[in-house]
C-alpha positions in Angstrom: 0.3 0.0 0.1 3.1 2.5 1.0 4.3 1.6 -2.2 1.3 2.4 -4.3 0.8 5.5 -2.6 4.5 6.5 -3.4 3.7 6.3 -7.0 0.6 7.8 -6.9 2.2 11.2 -5.3 4.8 11.0 -7.8 2.5 10.5 -10.5 0.3 13.6 -9.2 3.4 15.7 -8.9 4.6 15.2 -12.6 1.0 15.8 -13.8 0.7 19.0 -11.9 4.0 20.2 -12.6 4.6 23.3 -14.9 5.1 21.3 -18.0 1.9 19.6 -18.1 0.3 22.6 -17.5 2.3 24.5 -19.9 1.0 22.5 -22.6 -2.4 22.5 -21.3 -1.8 26.1 -21.4 -0.8 26.1 -24.8 -3.8 24.2 -25.9 -6.1 26.3 -24.1 -4.8 29.5 -26.0 -4.7 28.0 -29.5 -8.0 26.9 -28.7 -9.8 30.0 -27.8 -7.7 32.4 -30.2 -9.0 29.7 -33.3 -12.6 30.7 -32.4 -12.1 33.8 -32.6 -9.5 33.9 -35.7 -11.7 31.9 -38.1 -14.8 34.6 -36.9 -12.5 37.3 -37.8 -11.9 35.6 -41.3 -15.5 35.4 -42.0 -16.3 39.3 -41.6 -12.6 40.1 -44.4 -13.7 40.0 -47.7 -11.8 36.8 -49.8 -8.4 37.7 -50.8 -7.7 40.7 -49.0 -6.4 40.9 -46.0 -8.2 43.2 -43.5 -10.2 44.7 -46.1 -13.9 44.1 -44.4 -16.9 42.9 -46.4 -19.7 45.2 -46.3 -22.3 43.1 -46.0 -20.8 42.8 -41.9 -22.6 46.2 -42.0 -26.3 44.8 -42.4 -25.6 42.2 -39.9 -24.3 44.1 -37.2 -27.1 46.2 -37.9 -29.7 43.4 -37.1 -28.4 42.9 -33.9 -29.3 46.1 -32.4 -26.2 47.1 -30.7 -26.1 50.1 -28.6 -22.9 50.8 -30.6 -23.3 52.7 -33.8 -22.4 50.0 -36.2 -19.5 52.2 -38.6 -17.5 52.0 -35.1 -18.7 48.3 -34.0 -18.2 45.9 -37.1 -14.2 47.5 -37.6 -13.9 47.0 -34.0 -15.2 43.8 -33.9 -13.5 42.8 -36.7 -9.5 44.2 -36.2 -9.8 42.8 -32.0 -11.0 39.3 -33.5 -7.9 39.8 -35.8 -5.8 41.2 -33.0 -6.5 39.8 -29.6 -5.8 35.9 -30.4 -2.8 36.2 -32.3 -1.7 38.0 -28.8 -3.1 34.7 -27.1 -1.8 31.9 -29.6 1.3 33.6 -29.5 1.5 34.0 -25.4 2.8 37.3 -25.9 0.2 39.6 -23.8 -1.9 36.8 -22.9 -3.5 37.8 -19.9 -5.0 41.5 -22.1 -5.8 39.4 -25.0 -7.3 37.2 -23.0 -9.1 39.6 -21.1 -10.4 41.1 -24.8 -12.1 38.0 -25.6 -13.4 37.1 -21.9 -15.3 41.1 -22.9 -15.8 40.5 -26.4 -17.3 36.7 -25.2 -19.5 38.9 -22.5 -20.7 41.6 -25.5 -21.7 37.9 -27.6 -23.4 37.1 -25.1 -25.8 39.7 -23.9 -26.4 41.1 -26.7 -26.1 39.2 -29.6 -26.7 35.3 -29.2 -28.0 35.4 -25.3 -29.6 31.8 -25.8 -25.5 30.2 -26.5 -24.4 30.9 -22.7 -23.8 27.3 -21.7 -23.6 25.0 -24.7 -20.6 27.6 -26.1 -19.7 31.3 -24.4 -19.3 29.3 -20.7 -16.7 27.7 -22.2 -14.7 30.5 -23.8 -15.2 32.5 -20.9 -13.8 29.6 -18.8 -11.0 29.3 -21.0 -10.2 33.0 -21.0 -10.5 33.0 -17.0 -8.1 30.5 -17.1 -5.6 32.3 -19.1 -5.9 35.2 -17.3 -5.8 33.6 -13.8 -2.7 31.4 -15.1 -1.1 33.2 -17.4 0.1 31.4 -20.4 3.0 29.4 -19.3 6.4 28.3 -20.2 5.8 27.9 -24.5 4.8 31.3 -24.9 7.0 34.9 -25.5 5.4 35.8 -22.4 7.8 33.8 -20.7 10.6 34.5 -22.5 10.0 38.1 -21.8 10.0 37.2 -18.6 13.2 35.2 -18.2 15.3 38.4 -20.1 13.8 40.9 -17.7 14.8 38.5 -15.1 18.3 38.3 -16.1 18.1 41.5 -16.7 17.8 42.8 -13.1 20.6 41.0 -12.3 
């Protein structure tokens, strides 16, 4: 029984260590960024890099958002491109994840209120994990932190 307890404790230490956590955070970052990146690309005219498709303005008018459509569409399209890149690369991860959480809540409250449990709760949970834990060791944030710590010495 004691040997089994030792094996269990060692396995638990390994699985709860920085390496496994960082792999989980990397997968979490890529999954969350992918959702918003794919959404962003639907707002752009095919064959262009960042030219907003005119139909987006009509779609956003149907949502009845409290901000003008000519502000909401570019803001959304550019944020859905910029924030996922931050999150995927792991640079400014907490800020990028906070932005994606804010977008999730706007979508939940103003656009698709019926989608909380099947979709938005998952996005919110993923963003909150990144906000609370950071990007992990497989990120540009980790490299910047290491360089900053070395410069302090």
